[in-house]
Steps between C-alpha positions, in 0.01 A plus 500: 500500500859386550687303239510121510837330543623144514585367847651170612328306777669219691286191566535170676674254271246321281223751580552727197189385310286498816613854582415612146155341522434651844606849390292470181197405716564792739522739202160379381338504846632845594458648150868594472525431124612858434770487771641147478532448127680168467645218708761277333690186585775529235562173315768386259511212254753234599593199289520182705634169371377192681537147363630644170177702460533875459217695657448874548350595836426830670696572817476793738757762408521624863381233745365663813415831329200658328498821294215749546421803284315736732448849631662503844267637767377392842218283358712312245791460742263357762333256259829363365686498832217315677450234234559149630843378386653848457799569723551858379601736224857506377668820614693647793313454824127511442517747210418338164727611217359492144694336219645739244414483130856381440454213748171404334667500156782282635241256629351487152151581626478870428162579350502520123303758307154366427321609184133412459251597231199561725389756758230534766158495338608276209303183430702179520448128481671251730706255291619258767424371850183458703329798335595404141248637251371763741469851362523807719598862532831583669428669833863538608854408395769388746844520335677360807292182490473512119124459519171665416178497699168440328153448645337162441150382583511251789173387657322803358754748638777698337827372651849637422745240369874547444634357172866482387608718204602186313146358529306788340450630149353837398172475310 
């Protein structure tokens, strides 16, 4: 399989979050989790002062753009390019150009090394969220999404559930 890279996608102004949600849904529907790893709308903290009240709010770092970490192939290109609100990939002509590691570092969103103390097959307990208190065995680990998948019993059936690294503890 080819290597995943970060690409920049241009969107209609104000559609960044809708584009992210639509691409996330397409990933799930088309089972492209291994090819489209992450969709981001980069945000930054901005301090606003209104009526002598200081407030920190999150603002879009690049309005009109979404970052996507994906393996570029015909399927992924088609899904992203044909998402409602997407006007195209950033690059010369119709050829998407991946961001370099240096560009990602300059943006301050280069992936950091993740160290965890569990592996597939380990028993864990969920410490936070909707599944808090649930115990399970790790079926898979997704470092890009910083999550593990465990099976839980729902309506008498084993169902895989994705849980964030920060919400699990090794038993």
